C-alpha positions as CSV (number, residue, x, y, z in Angstrom):
1,M,23.2,-26.5,-68.2
2,A,19.4,-25.9,-68.2
3,E,19.8,-22.1,-68.9
4,T,19.9,-21.2,-72.6
5,P,19.9,-17.6,-74.1
6,G,16.3,-18.2,-75.1
7,W,15.2,-19.4,-71.7
8,L,16.9,-16.3,-70.1
9,T,15.5,-14.0,-72.6
10,D,12.0,-15.2,-71.9
11,K,12.5,-14.9,-68.2
12,I,13.8,-11.5,-68.6
13,L,10.9,-10.3,-70.7
14,V,8.4,-11.9,-68.2
15,A,10.1,-9.9,-65.4
16,E,10.0,-6.7,-67.6
17,L,6.3,-7.2,-68.1
18,K,5.5,-7.8,-64.6
19,M,7.5,-4.6,-63.7
20,V,5.4,-2.5,-66.2
21,H,2.2,-3.8,-64.7
22,T,3.4,-3.3,-61.1
23,Q,4.4,0.2,-62.0
24,E,0.9,0.7,-63.3
25,Q,-0.4,-0.2,-59.9
26,I,1.8,2.2,-58.1
27,D,0.7,4.9,-60.4
28,R,-3.0,4.3,-59.7
29,D,-4.8,7.0,-57.7
30,D,-7.8,4.9,-56.8
31,V,-6.0,2.5,-54.3
32,R,-4.7,2.9,-50.8
33,E,-1.3,3.8,-49.9
34,S,-0.7,0.4,-48.5
35,H,-1.4,-1.1,-51.9
36,R,1.1,1.1,-53.5
37,E,3.7,0.4,-50.9
38,L,3.1,-3.4,-51.5
39,C,3.7,-2.8,-55.1
40,R,6.8,-0.8,-54.5
41,N,8.3,-3.5,-52.5
42,R,7.4,-6.1,-55.2
43,L,8.9,-3.8,-57.9
44,Q,12.1,-3.6,-56.0
45,I,12.3,-7.4,-55.9
46,L,11.3,-7.8,-59.6
47,K,14.1,-5.5,-60.5
48,M,16.7,-7.5,-58.5
49,Q,15.4,-10.7,-60.2
50,R,15.7,-9.2,-63.7
51,D,19.1,-7.9,-62.9
52,D,20.3,-11.3,-61.7
53,L,18.8,-12.8,-65.0
54,I,20.6,-10.2,-67.1
55,E,23.9,-10.9,-65.2
56,E,23.4,-14.7,-65.8
57,M,22.8,-14.0,-69.5
58,S,25.9,-11.9,-69.6
59,Q,28.0,-14.7,-68.0
60,L,26.5,-17.3,-70.2
61,L,27.2,-15.5,-73.4
62,E,30.8,-14.6,-72.2
63,N,31.4,-18.3,-71.6
64,V,30.0,-19.4,-74.9
65,I,32.2,-16.8,-76.8
66,S,35.3,-17.9,-74.7
67,G,34.5,-21.6,-75.5
68,K,34.0,-22.6,-72.0
69,V,30.4,-23.5,-72.6
70,K,29.0,-25.2,-75.8
71,L,25.4,-24.7,-76.5
72,N,23.5,-27.8,-77.7
73,V,20.8,-27.6,-80.3
74,Y,17.9,-30.0,-79.7
75,R,15.8,-30.6,-82.6
76,Q,12.0,-31.0,-82.2
77,F,10.4,-34.1,-83.5
78,K,6.6,-33.4,-83.9
79,M,4.4,-36.3,-84.8
80,Y,1.0,-34.6,-84.8
81,N,-0.3,-33.2,-88.1
82,D,2.1,-35.3,-90.0
83,P,0.3,-38.0,-92.1
84,R,3.4,-40.3,-92.1
85,F,2.8,-40.9,-88.3
86,K,-1.0,-41.4,-88.4
87,I,-1.9,-44.8,-87.2
88,Q,-4.5,-46.4,-89.5
89,K,-7.4,-48.0,-87.6
90,K,-8.5,-51.4,-88.8
């Protein structure tokens, strides 16, 4: 499973930010009505995408709690800025 609570949270937050900025475009009074209509249509799609992600998060957490899904923890092994991994030039 590629989706994790962190991944889904990130995607939900990105959708929310896009919705805020799209609403700002709708509220502008210096643009044509066609621009506002385009943004209203986009906002509707963004809300659907956000709601789908929230539902996916809910299902994932339900499956984790019930034991149907086990989340794996992957450790990061960084080599940069660690003097133990610096190759000495001859």
